[in-house]
C-alpha positions in Angstrom: -2.6 -5.3 9.6 0.9 -4.3 8.8 1.6 -1.6 6.1 4.8 -1.0 4.2 5.0 2.6 3.0 6.7 2.9 -0.4 9.5 5.3 -1.1 7.3 7.6 -3.1 5.3 8.5 0.1 6.5 10.5 3.0 7.9 8.7 6.1 5.4 10.9 8.0 2.8 8.2 7.1 4.3 5.9 9.7 3.3 8.1 12.6 -0.2 8.8 11.1 -0.9 5.1 10.6 0.5 4.1 13.9 -1.7 6.7 15.7 -4.6 5.0 13.8 -3.7 1.6 15.3 -2.0 0.2 12.3 1.5 -1.2 12.4 3.6 0.6 9.7 7.1 0.8 8.4 8.6 3.0 5.7 10.8 1.3 3.1 13.6 3.7 3.8 14.0 2.0 7.2 14.1 -1.6 5.9 15.6 -1.5 2.4 17.6 0.4 -0.1 16.2 3.6 -1.7 17.4 2.3 -5.0 15.7 -1.1 -4.7 13.6 -2.2 -7.7 9.9 -2.5 -7.3 10.0 -6.3 -7.5 12.3 -6.4 -4.5 9.9 -4.1 -2.5 6.9 -6.2 -3.4 8.8 -9.5 -2.5 9.8 -8.0 0.9 6.2 -7.0 1.6 4.9 -10.5 0.6 7.5 -12.3 2.7 6.7 -10.2 5.8 3.0 -10.2 5.5 2.8 -6.5 4.8 0.2 -4.6 2.7 2.0 -2.1 0.4 0.8 1.5 0.4 2.1 3.4 -2.6 1.6 6.2 -5.2 3.3 4.1 -7.8 1.1 2.4 -10.5 3.9 0.0 -11.4 2.9 -2.3 -8.5 -0.5 -3.1 -10.0 1.3 -4.0 -13.3 3.7 -6.3 -11.4 0.8 -8.0 -9.7 -1.0 -8.4 -13.1 2.0 -9.6 -15.1 3.1 -12.2 -12.5 -0.4 -13.5 -11.5 0.6 -13.0 -7.8 -2.0 -13.5 -5.1 -0.2 -11.3 -2.6 0.8 -8.9 -1.2 -2.2 -6.6 -1.1 -1.5 -3.2 -2.5 -3.2 0.1 -1.9 -2.5 2.6 -4.7 -3.2 6.2 -4.1 -4.3 7.8 -7.3 -4.7 11.3 -6.0 -2.5 14.4 -6.5 -1.8 15.3 -2.9 -0.6 12.2 -1.0 0.6 14.0 2.1 -0.7 12.6 5.3 -2.3 15.9 6.2 -4.5 15.7 3.1 -5.0 12.0 2.5 -5.0 10.6 6.1 -8.8 10.2 6.4 -9.2 8.8 2.9 -6.5 6.1 3.6 -7.8 5.2 7.0 -11.3 4.9 5.7 -10.2 2.5 2.9 -8.2 0.4 5.3 -11.2 0.1 7.6 -13.7 -0.5 4.8 -11.6 -3.3 3.1 -9.9 -4.8 6.1 -11.2 -8.3 5.4 -10.5 -8.3 1.7 -6.9 -7.0 2.3 -6.2 -10.2 4.3 -7.1 -12.3 1.2 -5.0 -10.4 -1.4 -6.3 -7.4 -3.3 -5.3 -4.4 -5.4 -7.1 -1.2 -4.2 -7.0 1.9 -6.4 -8.0 5.0 -4.4 -8.9 8.4 -5.7 -10.8 11.3 -4.2 -14.3 10.0 -5.1 -14.0 6.2 -4.9 -12.0 3.1 -4.2 -11.8 0.3 -6.8 -10.9 -3.1 -5.5 -9.7 -6.2 -7.5 -9.2 -9.6 -5.9 -5.8 -11.1 -6.6 -4.7 -12.7 -8.8 -5.6 -10.3 -11.6 
């Protein structure tokens, strides 16, 4: 699995995910910080990346376009620093690894993860 870390998350996520055996890249290393969300989602889709974000707009883009990819993991928690959210994110990735390959939107909060199969 390859993850694209959105601009609204720390670049520190790359090292955390890589240490967990997941290939990861932060958007700041592959695109413009001013890029619109549609460009980020298109880049993730073309490269076969799952998008990890704290931005709810990506779910809206998936819904409005009827897209079947890329998979998006939305963190809906207050503290999205790797120090706090690391285990939560790694658990969700492991738990839904097969579904992510097919195209899903996963909303993650402190108590649960809600998954929707794409298109939505």
